PDB file of N, CA, C and O in Angstrom:
ATOM      1  N   MET A   1      -0.506 163.140  67.745  1.00  0.00           N
ATOM      2  CA  MET A   1       0.109 163.555  66.364  1.00  0.00           C
ATOM      3  C   MET A   1      -0.524 164.668  65.696  1.00  0.00           C
ATOM      4  O   MET A   1       0.052 165.673  65.280  1.00  0.00           O
ATOM      5  N   SER A   2      -2.138 164.322  65.608  1.00  0.00           N
ATOM      6  CA  SER A   2      -2.647 165.521  64.896  1.00  0.00           C
ATOM      7  C   SER A   2      -2.694 166.801  65.679  1.00  0.00           C
ATOM      8  O   SER A   2      -2.937 167.847  65.076  1.00  0.00           O
ATOM      9  N   SER A   3      -2.540 166.804  66.619  1.00  0.00           N
ATOM     10  CA  SER A   3      -2.576 168.238  67.406  1.00  0.00           C
ATOM     11  C   SER A   3      -1.265 168.890  67.135  1.00  0.00           C
ATOM     12  O   SER A   3      -1.269 170.108  66.954  1.00  0.00           O
ATOM     13  N   ILE A   4      -0.216 168.272  67.087  1.00  0.00           N
ATOM     14  CA  ILE A   4       1.127 168.942  66.539  1.00  0.00           C
ATOM     15  C   ILE A   4       1.077 169.342  65.164  1.00  0.00           C
ATOM     16  O   ILE A   4       1.575 170.382  64.734  1.00  0.00           O
ATOM     17  N   ALA A   5       0.447 168.464  64.469  1.00  0.00           N
ATOM     18  CA  ALA A   5       0.524 169.104  62.976  1.00  0.00           C
ATOM     19  C   ALA A   5      -0.347 170.083  62.644  1.00  0.00           C
ATOM     20  O   ALA A   5      -0.252 170.764  61.623  1.00  0.00           O
ATOM     21  N   SER A   6      -1.529 170.224  63.792  1.00  0.00           N
ATOM     22  CA  SER A   6      -2.549 171.151  63.363  1.00  0.00           C
ATOM     23  C   SER A   6      -1.913 172.659  64.003  1.00  0.00           C
ATOM     24  O   SER A   6      -2.310 173.724  63.530  1.00  0.00           O
ATOM     25  N   SER A   7      -1.169 172.630  64.818  1.00  0.00           N
ATOM     26  CA  SER A   7      -0.869 173.721  65.766  1.00  0.00           C
ATOM     27  C   SER A   7       0.488 174.307  64.962  1.00  0.00           C
ATOM     28  O   SER A   7       0.915 175.446  65.155  1.00  0.00           O
ATOM     29  N   THR A   8       1.143 173.275  63.960  1.00  0.00           N
ATOM     30  CA  THR A   8       2.499 174.031  63.630  1.00  0.00           C
ATOM     31  C   THR A   8       2.403 175.166  62.511  1.00  0.00           C
ATOM     32  O   THR A   8       3.342 175.943  62.338  1.00  0.00           O
ATOM     33  N   PRO A   9       1.028 175.240  61.630  1.00  0.00           N
ATOM     34  CA  PRO A   9       1.191 176.473  61.120  1.00  0.00           C
ATOM     35  C   PRO A   9       0.718 177.831  61.683  1.00  0.00           C
ATOM     36  O   PRO A   9       1.007 178.968  61.311  1.00  0.00           O
ATOM     37  N   VAL A  10      -0.038 177.434  62.619  1.00  0.00           N
ATOM     38  CA  VAL A  10      -0.412 178.557  63.552  1.00  0.00           C
ATOM     39  C   VAL A  10       0.774 179.144  64.088  1.00  0.00           C
ATOM     40  O   VAL A  10       0.874 180.371  64.088  1.00  0.00           O
ATOM     41  N   ARG A  11       1.810 178.325  64.607  1.00  0.00           N
ATOM     42  CA  ARG A  11       3.081 178.772  65.221  1.00  0.00           C
ATOM     43  C   ARG A  11       4.064 179.243  64.234  1.00  0.00           C
ATOM     44  O   ARG A  11       5.014 179.923  64.622  1.00  0.00           O
ATOM     45  N   ARG A  12       3.935 178.971  63.114  1.00  0.00           N
ATOM     46  CA  ARG A  12       5.028 179.287  61.954  1.00  0.00           C
ATOM     47  C   ARG A  12       4.272 180.833  61.502  1.00  0.00           C
ATOM     48  O   ARG A  12       5.024 181.705  61.066  1.00  0.00           O
ATOM     49  N   ASP A  13       3.039 181.077  61.602  1.00  0.00           N
ATOM     50  CA  ASP A  13       2.332 181.984  61.203  1.00  0.00           C
ATOM     51  C   ASP A  13       3.099 183.324  62.261  1.00  0.00           C
ATOM     52  O   ASP A  13       3.635 184.359  61.866  1.00  0.00           O
ATOM     53  N   ARG A  14       2.914 182.857  63.638  1.00  0.00           N
ATOM     54  CA  ARG A  14       3.119 183.796  64.756  1.00  0.00           C
ATOM     55  C   ARG A  14       4.655 184.248  64.529  1.00  0.00           C
ATOM     56  O   ARG A  14       5.086 185.400  64.461  1.00  0.00           O
ATOM     57  N   VAL A  15       5.332 183.085  64.435  1.00  0.00           N
ATOM     58  CA  VAL A  15       6.828 183.294  64.524  1.00  0.00           C
ATOM     59  C   VAL A  15       7.045 184.494  63.084  1.00  0.00           C
ATOM     60  O   VAL A  15       7.704 185.527  63.203  1.00  0.00           O
ATOM     61  N   THR A  16       6.469 184.151  62.016  1.00  0.00           N
ATOM     62  CA  THR A  16       6.572 185.029  60.920  1.00  0.00           C
ATOM     63  C   THR A  16       6.430 186.404  61.150  1.00  0.00           C
ATOM     64  O   THR A  16       7.283 187.235  60.834  1.00  0.00           O
ATOM     65  N   VAL A  17       5.045 186.729  61.861  1.00  0.00           N
ATOM     66  CA  VAL A  17       4.900 187.702  62.306  1.00  0.00           C
ATOM     67  C   VAL A  17       5.726 188.779  63.249  1.00  0.00           C
ATOM     68  O   VAL A  17       5.812 190.007  63.222  1.00  0.00           O
ATOM     69  N   VAL A  18       6.282 187.777  64.078  1.00  0.00           N
ATOM     70  CA  VAL A  18       7.257 188.466  65.025  1.00  0.00           C
ATOM     71  C   VAL A  18       8.737 188.648  64.235  1.00  0.00           C
ATOM     72  O   VAL A  18       9.549 189.517  64.554  1.00  0.00           O
ATOM     73  N   TRP A  19       8.902 187.868  63.364  1.00  0.00           N
ATOM     74  CA  TRP A  19       9.982 188.422  62.459  1.00  0.00           C
ATOM     75  C   TRP A  19       9.595 189.887  61.857  1.00  0.00           C
ATOM     76  O   TRP A  19      10.179 190.942  62.109  1.00  0.00           O
ATOM     77  N   ALA A  20       8.524 189.710  61.040  1.00  0.00           N
ATOM     78  CA  ALA A  20       8.171 190.871  60.408  1.00  0.00           C
ATOM     79  C   ALA A  20       8.566 192.320  61.263  1.00  0.00           C
ATOM     80  O   ALA A  20       9.203 193.309  60.900  1.00  0.00           O
ATOM     81  N   VAL A  21       7.902 191.988  62.540  1.00  0.00           N
ATOM     82  CA  VAL A  21       8.020 193.019  63.477  1.00  0.00           C
ATOM     83  C   VAL A  21       9.441 193.452  63.821  1.00  0.00           C
ATOM     84  O   VAL A  21       9.692 194.651  63.938  1.00  0.00           O
ATOM     85  N   LEU A  22      10.218 192.680  63.959  1.00  0.00           N
ATOM     86  CA  LEU A  22      11.518 192.630  64.060  1.00  0.00           C
ATOM     87  C   LEU A  22      12.486 193.495  63.008  1.00  0.00           C
ATOM     88  O   LEU A  22      13.454 194.222  63.232  1.00  0.00           O
ATOM     89  N   VAL A  23      11.913 193.165  61.937  1.00  0.00           N
ATOM     90  CA  VAL A  23      12.543 193.896  60.559  1.00  0.00           C
ATOM     91  C   VAL A  23      12.030 195.140  60.643  1.00  0.00           C
ATOM     92  O   VAL A  23      12.767 196.126  60.647  1.00  0.00           O
ATOM     93  N   ALA A  24      10.689 195.223  60.720  1.00  0.00           N
ATOM     94  CA  ALA A  24      10.247 196.772  60.752  1.00  0.00           C
ATOM     95  C   ALA A  24      10.877 197.561  62.135  1.00  0.00           C
ATOM     96  O   ALA A  24      11.357 198.674  61.920  1.00  0.00           O
ATOM     97  N   VAL A  25      10.904 197.082  63.457  1.00  0.00           N
ATOM     98  CA  VAL A  25      11.526 197.799  64.454  1.00  0.00           C
ATOM     99  C   VAL A  25      12.953 198.084  63.964  1.00  0.00           C
ATOM    100  O   VAL A  25      13.323 199.202  64.320  1.00  0.00           O
ATOM    101  N   THR A  26      13.886 197.386  63.235  1.00  0.00           N
ATOM    102  CA  THR A  26      15.196 197.743  62.835  1.00  0.00           C
ATOM    103  C   THR A  26      15.357 198.570  62.118  1.00  0.00           C
ATOM    104  O   THR A  26      16.359 199.270  62.260  1.00  0.00           O
ATOM    105  N   THR A  27      14.200 198.892  60.781  1.00  0.00           N
ATOM    106  CA  THR A  27      14.191 199.705  60.151  1.00  0.00           C
ATOM    107  C   THR A  27      14.218 200.773  60.734  1.00  0.00           C
ATOM    108  O   THR A  27      15.105 201.597  60.508  1.00  0.00           O
ATOM    109  N   VAL A  28      13.099 201.005  61.738  1.00  0.00           N
ATOM    110  CA  VAL A  28      12.872 202.357  62.328  1.00  0.00           C
ATOM    111  C   VAL A  28      13.807 202.928  62.951  1.00  0.00           C
ATOM    112  O   VAL A  28      14.057 204.132  62.903  1.00  0.00           O
ATOM    113  N   SER A  29      14.528 201.899  63.730  1.00  0.00           N
ATOM    114  CA  SER A  29      15.677 202.302  64.486  1.00  0.00           C
ATOM    115  C   SER A  29      16.875 202.969  63.845  1.00  0.00           C
ATOM    116  O   SER A  29      17.573 203.859  64.332  1.00  0.00           O
ATOM    117  N   TRP A  30      17.004 202.292  62.488  1.00  0.00           N
ATOM    118  CA  TRP A  30      18.116 202.470  61.711  1.00  0.00           C
ATOM    119  C   TRP A  30      17.836 203.957  61.121  1.00  0.00           C
ATOM    120  O   TRP A  30      18.772 204.746  61.254  1.00  0.00           O
ATOM    121  N   VAL A  31      16.593 204.463  60.447  1.00  0.00           N
ATOM    122  CA  VAL A  31      16.307 205.513  60.104  1.00  0.00           C
ATOM    123  C   VAL A  31      16.564 206.654  61.161  1.00  0.00           C
ATOM    124  O   VAL A  31      16.892 207.796  60.840  1.00  0.00           O
ATOM    125  N   LEU A  32      16.368 206.197  62.529  1.00  0.00           N
ATOM    126  CA  LEU A  32      16.356 207.100  63.533  1.00  0.00           C
ATOM    127  C   LEU A  32      18.029 207.532  63.676  1.00  0.00           C
ATOM    128  O   LEU A  32      18.428 208.693  63.586  1.00  0.00           O
ATOM    129  N   GLY A  33      18.705 206.609  63.864  1.00  0.00           N
ATOM    130  CA  GLY A  33      20.123 206.317  63.968  1.00  0.00           C
ATOM    131  C   GLY A  33      20.602 207.318  62.728  1.00  0.00           C
ATOM    132  O   GLY A  33      21.292 208.276  63.076  1.00  0.00           O
ATOM    133  N   THR A  34      20.381 207.219  61.695  1.00  0.00           N
ATOM    134  CA  THR A  34      21.170 207.768  60.576  1.00  0.00           C
ATOM    135  C   THR A  34      20.312 209.111  59.980  1.00  0.00           C
ATOM    136  O   THR A  34      20.669 209.835  59.051  1.00  0.00           O
ATOM    137  N   GLY A  35      19.214 209.211  60.702  1.00  0.00           N
ATOM    138  CA  GLY A  35      18.485 210.538  59.783  1.00  0.00           C
ATOM    139  C   GLY A  35      18.860 211.605  60.641  1.00  0.00           C
ATOM    140  O   GLY A  35      19.669 211.602  61.569  1.00  0.00           O
ATOM    141  N   PRO A  36      17.934 212.795  60.056  1.00  0.00           N
ATOM    142  CA  PRO A  36      18.458 214.223  60.434  1.00  0.00           C
ATOM    143  C   PRO A  36      18.429 214.439  61.944  1.00  0.00           C
ATOM    144  O   PRO A  36      19.163 215.232  62.535  1.00  0.00           O
ATOM    145  N   VAL A  37      17.484 213.632  62.527  1.00  0.00           N
ATOM    146  CA  VAL A  37      17.094 214.221  63.828  1.00  0.00           C
ATOM    147  C   VAL A  37      18.315 213.091  64.709  1.00  0.00           C
ATOM    148  O   VAL A  37      18.576 211.894  64.583  1.00  0.00           O
ATOM    149  N   SER A  38      18.767 214.035  65.484  1.00  0.00           N
ATOM    150  CA  SER A  38      19.878 213.271  66.671  1.00  0.00           C
ATOM    151  C   SER A  38      19.425 214.005  68.012  1.00  0.00           C
ATOM    152  O   SER A  38      18.536 214.828  68.229  1.00  0.00           O
ATOM    153  N   GLY A  39      20.495 213.317  68.934  1.00  0.00           N
ATOM    154  CA  GLY A  39      20.225 213.936  70.079  1.00  0.00           C
ATOM    155  C   GLY A  39      19.730 212.574  71.347  1.00  0.00           C
ATOM    156  O   GLY A  39      19.473 211.381  71.185  1.00  0.00           O
ATOM    157  N   THR A  40      19.754 213.192  72.215  1.00  0.00           N
ATOM    158  CA  THR A  40      19.355 212.448  73.438  1.00  0.00           C
ATOM    159  C   THR A  40      17.990 211.739  73.266  1.00  0.00           C
ATOM    160  O   THR A  40      17.970 210.614  73.766  1.00  0.00           O
ATOM    161  N   ALA A  41      16.843 212.144  72.670  1.00  0.00           N
ATOM    162  CA  ALA A  41      15.538 211.842  72.656  1.00  0.00           C
ATOM    163  C   ALA A  41      15.750 210.511  71.728  1.00  0.00           C
ATOM    164  O   ALA A  41      15.378 209.400  72.107  1.00  0.00           O
ATOM    165  N   ALA A  42      16.329 210.724  70.585  1.00  0.00           N
ATOM    166  CA  ALA A  42      16.502 209.542  69.503  1.00  0.00           C
ATOM    167  C   ALA A  42      17.151 208.399  69.760  1.00  0.00           C
ATOM    168  O   ALA A  42      16.924 207.265  69.338  1.00  0.00           O
ATOM    169  N   SER A  43      18.381 208.987  70.845  1.00  0.00           N
ATOM    170  CA  SER A  43      19.112 207.690  71.348  1.00  0.00           C
ATOM    171  C   SER A  43      18.213 206.818  72.291  1.00  0.00           C
ATOM    172  O   SER A  43      18.349 205.595  72.312  1.00  0.00           O
ATOM    173  N   VAL A  44      17.477 207.338  72.914  1.00  0.00           N
ATOM    174  CA  VAL A  44      16.799 206.851  74.167  1.00  0.00           C
ATOM    175  C   VAL A  44      15.638 205.745  73.316  1.00  0.00           C
ATOM    176  O   VAL A  44      15.428 204.579  73.651  1.00  0.00           O
ATOM    177  N   VAL A  45      15.046 206.406  72.260  1.00  0.00           N
ATOM    178  CA  VAL A  45      14.057 205.968  71.367  1.00  0.00           C
ATOM    179  C   VAL A  45      14.735 204.553  70.840  1.00  0.00           C
ATOM    180  O   VAL A  45      14.199 203.482  71.124  1.00  0.00           O
ATOM    181  N   VAL A  46      16.053 204.622  69.986  1.00  0.00           N
ATOM    182  CA  VAL A  46      16.471 203.566  69.589  1.00  0.00           C
ATOM    183  C   VAL A  46      16.958 202.508  70.604  1.00  0.00           C
ATOM    184  O   VAL A  46      17.035 201.353  70.186  1.00  0.00           O
ATOM    185  N   LEU A  47      17.296 202.760  71.879  1.00  0.00           N
ATOM    186  CA  LEU A  47      17.689 201.962  73.199  1.00  0.00           C
ATOM    187  C   LEU A  47      16.478 201.170  73.656  1.00  0.00           C
ATOM    188  O   LEU A  47      16.522 199.988  73.996  1.00  0.00           O
ATOM    189  N   VAL A  48      15.266 202.020  73.631  1.00  0.00           N
ATOM    190  CA  VAL A  48      14.289 201.231  73.962  1.00  0.00           C
ATOM    191  C   VAL A  48      13.768 200.295  72.561  1.00  0.00           C
ATOM    192  O   VAL A  48      13.624 199.078  72.680  1.00  0.00           O
ATOM    193  N   LEU A  49      13.610 200.718  71.762  1.00  0.00           N
ATOM    194  CA  LEU A  49      13.508 199.850  70.439  1.00  0.00           C
ATOM    195  C   LEU A  49      14.185 198.731  70.622  1.00  0.00           C
ATOM    196  O   LEU A  49      13.564 197.670  70.569  1.00  0.00           O
ATOM    197  N   ALA A  50      15.449 198.732  70.849  1.00  0.00           N
ATOM    198  CA  ALA A  50      16.534 197.817  70.891  1.00  0.00           C
ATOM    199  C   ALA A  50      15.936 196.743  71.929  1.00  0.00           C
ATOM    200  O   ALA A  50      15.756 195.570  71.603  1.00  0.00           O
ATOM    201  N   LEU A  51      15.694 197.166  72.995  1.00  0.00           N
ATOM    202  CA  LEU A  51      15.513 196.392  74.231  1.00  0.00           C
ATOM    203  C   LEU A  51      14.011 195.399  73.914  1.00  0.00           C
ATOM    204  O   LEU A  51      13.817 194.242  74.290  1.00  0.00           O
ATOM    205  N   PHE A  52      13.258 196.115  73.263  1.00  0.00           N
ATOM    206  CA  PHE A  52      11.962 195.703  72.687  1.00  0.00           C
ATOM    207  C   PHE A  52      12.419 194.502  71.901  1.00  0.00           C
ATOM    208  O   PHE A  52      12.140 193.386  72.338  1.00  0.00           O
ATOM    209  N   LYS A  53      13.101 194.633  70.776  1.00  0.00           N
ATOM    210  CA  LYS A  53      13.746 193.607  69.977  1.00  0.00           C
ATOM    211  C   LYS A  53      14.283 192.233  71.025  1.00  0.00           C
ATOM    212  O   LYS A  53      13.963 191.082  70.730  1.00  0.00           O
ATOM    213  N   VAL A  54      14.969 192.491  72.025  1.00  0.00           N
ATOM    214  CA  VAL A  54      15.517 191.552  72.874  1.00  0.00           C
ATOM    215  C   VAL A  54      14.392 190.783  73.749  1.00  0.00           C
ATOM    216  O   VAL A  54      14.545 189.658  74.226  1.00  0.00           O
ATOM    217  N   ARG A  55      13.419 191.459  73.855  1.00  0.00           N
ATOM    218  CA  ARG A  55      12.193 191.084  74.648  1.00  0.00           C
ATOM    219  C   ARG A  55      11.560 189.972  73.664  1.00  0.00           C
ATOM    220  O   ARG A  55      11.467 188.794  74.008  1.00  0.00           O
ATOM    221  N   LEU A  56      11.128 190.460  72.388  1.00  0.00           N
ATOM    222  CA  LEU A  56      10.387 189.654  71.325  1.00  0.00           C
ATOM    223  C   LEU A  56      11.423 188.335  71.221  1.00  0.00           C
ATOM    224  O   LEU A  56      11.015 187.185  71.384  1.00  0.00           O
ATOM    225  N   VAL A  57      12.797 188.663  70.933  1.00  0.00           N
ATOM    226  CA  VAL A  57      13.505 187.380  70.502  1.00  0.00           C
ATOM    227  C   VAL A  57      13.543 186.557  71.707  1.00  0.00           C
ATOM    228  O   VAL A  57      13.692 185.378  71.386  1.00  0.00           O
ATOM    229  N   GLY A  58      13.462 186.731  73.040  1.00  0.00           N
ATOM    230  CA  GLY A  58      13.473 185.955  74.093  1.00  0.00           C
ATOM    231  C   GLY A  58      12.129 185.374  74.370  1.00  0.00           C
ATOM    232  O   GLY A  58      12.039 184.320  75.000  1.00  0.00           O
ATOM    233  N   LEU A  59      11.239 185.914  73.998  1.00  0.00           N
ATOM    234  CA  LEU A  59       9.861 185.421  74.282  1.00  0.00           C
ATOM    235  C   LEU A  59       9.492 184.306  73.198  1.00  0.00           C
ATOM    236  O   LEU A  59       9.270 183.130  73.489  1.00  0.00           O
ATOM    237  N   TYR A  60       9.457 184.827  71.934  1.00  0.00           N
ATOM    238  CA  TYR A  60       9.169 183.733  70.645  1.00  0.00           C
ATOM    239  C   TYR A  60      10.372 183.024  70.181  1.00  0.00           C
ATOM    240  O   TYR A  60      10.141 181.938  69.649  1.00  0.00           O
ATOM    241  N   PHE A  61      11.590 183.384  70.258  1.00  0.00           N
ATOM    242  CA  PHE A  61      12.563 182.443  69.786  1.00  0.00           C
ATOM    243  C   PHE A  61      13.504 181.499  70.611  1.00  0.00           C
ATOM    244  O   PHE A  61      13.875 180.387  70.237  1.00  0.00           O
ATOM    245  N   MET A  62      13.810 182.070  71.708  1.00  0.00           N
ATOM    246  CA  MET A  62      14.142 181.517  73.049  1.00  0.00           C
ATOM    247  C   MET A  62      13.236 180.760  73.789  1.00  0.00           C
ATOM    248  O   MET A  62      13.542 180.011  74.716  1.00  0.00           O
ATOM    249  N   GLU A  63      11.524 181.081  73.141  1.00  0.00           N
ATOM    250  CA  GLU A  63      10.678 180.176  73.742  1.00  0.00           C
ATOM    251  C   GLU A  63      10.207 180.547  75.314  1.00  0.00           C
ATOM    252  O   GLU A  63       9.458 179.819  75.964  1.00  0.00           O
ATOM    253  N   LEU A  64      10.700 181.636  75.745  1.00  0.00           N
ATOM    254  CA  LEU A  64      10.667 182.120  77.489  1.00  0.00           C
ATOM    255  C   LEU A  64       9.216 182.319  77.740  1.00  0.00           C
ATOM    256  O   LEU A  64       8.805 182.335  78.900  1.00  0.00           O
ATOM    257  N   ARG A  65       8.253 182.503  76.530  1.00  0.00           N
ATOM    258  CA  ARG A  65       6.985 182.556  76.490  1.00  0.00           C
ATOM    259  C   ARG A  65       6.226 181.497  77.485  1.00  0.00           C
ATOM    260  O   ARG A  65       5.312 181.632  78.298  1.00  0.00           O
ATOM    261  N   ASP A  66       6.785 180.710  77.179  1.00  0.00           N
ATOM    262  CA  ASP A  66       6.305 179.094  77.995  1.00  0.00           C
ATOM    263  C   ASP A  66       6.977 178.662  78.888  1.00  0.00           C
ATOM    264  O   ASP A  66       6.806 177.477  79.175  1.00  0.00           O
ATOM    265  N   ALA A  67       7.994 179.464  79.660  1.00  0.00           N
ATOM    266  CA  ALA A  67       8.920 178.961  80.474  1.00  0.00           C
ATOM    267  C   ALA A  67       8.204 179.297  81.932  1.00  0.00           C
ATOM    268  O   ALA A  67       7.448 180.255  82.091  1.00  0.00           O
ATOM    269  N   PRO A  68       8.529 178.448  82.862  1.00  0.00           N
ATOM    270  CA  PRO A  68       8.080 178.516  84.271  1.00  0.00           C
ATOM    271  C   PRO A  68       8.189 180.142  84.534  1.00  0.00           C
ATOM    272  O   PRO A  68       8.962 180.862  83.904  1.00  0.00           O
ATOM    273  N   VAL A  69       7.388 180.556  85.453  1.00  0.00           N
ATOM    274  CA  VAL A  69       6.962 181.934  85.936  1.00  0.00           C
ATOM    275  C   VAL A  69       8.219 182.825  86.297  1.00  0.00           C
ATOM    276  O   VAL A  69       8.594 183.834  85.699  1.00  0.00           O
ATOM    277  N   VAL A  70       8.786 182.227  87.409  1.00  0.00           N
ATOM    278  CA  VAL A  70      10.157 182.779  87.842  1.00  0.00           C
ATOM    279  C   VAL A  70      10.982 183.054  86.688  1.00  0.00           C
ATOM    280  O   VAL A  70      11.235 184.233  86.443  1.00  0.00           O
ATOM    281  N   LEU A  71      11.463 182.094  85.902  1.00  0.00           N
ATOM    282  CA  LEU A  71      12.166 182.518  84.727  1.00  0.00           C
ATOM    283  C   LEU A  71      12.038 183.495  83.838  1.00  0.00           C
ATOM    284  O   LEU A  71      12.881 184.237  83.335  1.00  0.00           O
ATOM    285  N   ARG A  72      10.393 183.378  83.640  1.00  0.00           N
ATOM    286  CA  ARG A  72       9.865 184.549  82.691  1.00  0.00           C
ATOM    287  C   ARG A  72       9.974 185.979  83.317  1.00  0.00           C
ATOM    288  O   ARG A  72      10.087 187.023  82.674  1.00  0.00           O
ATOM    289  N   LEU A  73       9.924 185.858  84.644  1.00  0.00           N
ATOM    290  CA  LEU A  73       9.740 187.118  85.420  1.00  0.00           C
ATOM    291  C   LEU A  73      10.896 187.633  85.661  1.00  0.00           C
ATOM    292  O   LEU A  73      10.998 188.837  85.894  1.00  0.00           O
ATOM    293  N   LEU A  74      12.225 186.602  85.642  1.00  0.00           N
ATOM    294  CA  LEU A  74      13.418 187.240  85.854  1.00  0.00           C
ATOM    295  C   LEU A  74      13.900 188.144  84.097  1.00  0.00           C
ATOM    296  O   LEU A  74      14.605 189.126  83.867  1.00  0.00           O
ATOM    297  N   PHE A  75      13.265 187.398  83.367  1.00  0.00           N
ATOM    298  CA  PHE A  75      13.818 187.922  82.032  1.00  0.00           C
ATOM    299  C   PHE A  75      13.135 189.292  81.601  1.00  0.00           C
ATOM    300  O   PHE A  75      13.710 190.142  80.921  1.00  0.00           O
ATOM    301  N   GLU A  76      11.622 189.417  82.163  1.00  0.00           N
ATOM    302  CA  GLU A  76      11.064 190.689  82.218  1.00  0.00           C
ATOM    303  C   GLU A  76      11.708 191.814  82.701  1.00  0.00           C
ATOM    304  O   GLU A  76      11.955 192.886  82.148  1.00  0.00           O
ATOM    305  N   GLY A  77      12.003 191.309  84.094  1.00  0.00           N
ATOM    306  CA  GLY A  77      12.700 192.458  85.108  1.00  0.00           C
ATOM    307  C   GLY A  77      14.049 192.714  84.157  1.00  0.00           C
ATOM    308  O   GLY A  77      14.400 193.883  83.997  1.00  0.00           O
ATOM    309  N   TYR A  78      14.695 191.807  83.622  1.00  0.00           N
ATOM    310  CA  TYR A  78      16.203 192.063  83.354  1.00  0.00           C
ATOM    311  C   TYR A  78      15.564 193.127  82.187  1.00  0.00           C
ATOM    312  O   TYR A  78      16.034 194.258  82.316  1.00  0.00           O
ATOM    313  N   CYS A  79      14.692 193.005  81.192  1.00  0.00           N
ATOM    314  CA  CYS A  79      14.539 194.125  80.168  1.00  0.00           C
ATOM    315  C   CYS A  79      14.041 195.166  80.809  1.00  0.00           C
ATOM    316  O   CYS A  79      14.666 196.134  80.376  1.00  0.00           O
ATOM    317  N   VAL A  80      13.232 195.541  81.636  1.00  0.00           N
ATOM    318  CA  VAL A  80      12.861 196.941  82.288  1.00  0.00           C
ATOM    319  C   VAL A  80      14.037 197.311  82.955  1.00  0.00           C
ATOM    320  O   VAL A  80      14.258 198.502  82.740  1.00  0.00           O
ATOM    321  N   ALA A  81      15.167 196.624  83.913  1.00  0.00           N
ATOM    322  CA  ALA A  81      16.020 197.173  84.547  1.00  0.00           C
ATOM    323  C   ALA A  81      17.010 197.678  83.340  1.00  0.00           C
ATOM    324  O   ALA A  81      17.421 198.834  83.439  1.00  0.00           O
ATOM    325  N   ALA A  82      17.376 196.992  82.342  1.00  0.00           N
ATOM    326  CA  ALA A  82      18.103 197.170  81.554  1.00  0.00           C
ATOM    327  C   ALA A  82      18.179 198.404  80.737  1.00  0.00           C
ATOM    328  O   ALA A  82      19.196 199.084  80.601  1.00  0.00           O
ATOM    329  N   CYS A  83      16.693 198.707  80.052  1.00  0.00           N
ATOM    330  CA  CYS A  83      16.182 199.607  79.726  1.00  0.00           C
ATOM    331  C   CYS A  83      16.179 201.100  80.400  1.00  0.00           C
ATOM    332  O   CYS A  83      16.542 202.197  79.975  1.00  0.00           O
ATOM    333  N   THR A  84      15.609 200.657  81.644  1.00  0.00           N
ATOM    334  CA  THR A  84      15.817 202.088  82.688  1.00  0.00           C
ATOM    335  C   THR A  84      17.157 202.539  83.081  1.00  0.00           C
ATOM    336  O   THR A  84      17.290 203.747  83.274  1.00  0.00           O
ATOM    337  N   VAL A  85      18.244 201.716  83.242  1.00  0.00           N
ATOM    338  CA  VAL A  85      19.509 201.847  83.659  1.00  0.00           C
ATOM    339  C   VAL A  85      20.214 202.591  82.413  1.00  0.00           C
ATOM    340  O   VAL A  85      20.889 203.597  82.632  1.00  0.00           O
ATOM    341  N   LEU A  86      20.072 202.143  81.246  1.00  0.00           N
ATOM    342  CA  LEU A  86      20.792 202.569  79.926  1.00  0.00           C
ATOM    343  C   LEU A  86      20.216 203.819  79.555  1.00  0.00           C
ATOM    344  O   LEU A  86      20.888 204.804  79.247  1.00  0.00           O
ATOM    345  N   ALA A  87      19.077 203.782  79.582  1.00  0.00           N
ATOM    346  CA  ALA A  87      18.294 205.172  79.248  1.00  0.00           C
ATOM    347  C   ALA A  87      18.585 206.201  80.024  1.00  0.00           C
ATOM    348  O   ALA A  87      18.890 207.288  79.535  1.00  0.00           O
ATOM    349  N   GLY A  88      18.523 205.969  81.459  1.00  0.00           N
ATOM    350  CA  GLY A  88      19.151 206.997  82.440  1.00  0.00           C
ATOM    351  C   GLY A  88      20.500 207.452  82.126  1.00  0.00           C
ATOM    352  O   GLY A  88      20.747 208.658  82.154  1.00  0.00           O
ATOM    353  N   ILE A  89      21.578 206.416  81.767  1.00  0.00           N
ATOM    354  CA  ILE A  89      22.687 207.003  81.344  1.00  0.00           C
ATOM    355  C   ILE A  89      22.884 207.880  80.074  1.00  0.00           C
ATOM    356  O   ILE A  89      23.591 208.888  80.051  1.00  0.00           O
ATOM    357  N   VAL A  90      22.181 207.386  79.019  1.00  0.00           N
ATOM    358  CA  VAL A  90      21.977 208.009  78.060  1.00  0.00           C
ATOM    359  C   VAL A  90      21.679 209.495  78.217  1.00  0.00           C
ATOM    360  O   VAL A  90      22.329 210.454  77.804  1.00  0.00           O
ATOM    361  N   ALA A  91      20.362 209.454  79.023  1.00  0.00           N
ATOM    362  CA  ALA A  91      19.711 210.805  79.328  1.00  0.00           C
ATOM    363  C   ALA A  91      20.708 211.791  79.972  1.00  0.00           C
ATOM    364  O   ALA A  91      20.743 212.961  79.589  1.00  0.00           O
ATOM    365  N   LEU A  92      21.586 211.293  81.024  1.00  0.00           N
ATOM    366  CA  LEU A  92      22.344 212.100  81.914  1.00  0.00           C
ATOM    367  C   LEU A  92      23.746 212.378  80.990  1.00  0.00           C
ATOM    368  O   LEU A  92      24.646 213.051  81.494  1.00  0.00           O
ATOM    369  N   SER A  93      23.879 211.879  79.739  1.00  0.00           N
ATOM    370  CA  SER A  93      25.127 212.205  79.649  1.00  0.00           C
ATOM    371  C   SER A  93      25.064 213.215  78.405  1.00  0.00           C
ATOM    372  O   SER A  93      26.091 213.757  77.997  1.00  0.00           O
TER     373      SER A  93
END
């Protein structure tokens, strides 16, 4: 039981850091989306940031970081495939 109690503050600190990164990335996305810079490049950057956030949520809040290798690889593959396909659609339109 002492190992659980001793690891809890570290886990909370990690989750707090990930949460802060998510807030920062959301702020950057908002600035890019509403700022004077617009166009395909800004759209692709916002899309990549959104899928980076999806990855962080999956790994740290859905605990896929500790999931079996096959499940984690499926999730990572989904993130890469979705980002690639959506960025391609945005770039071509």
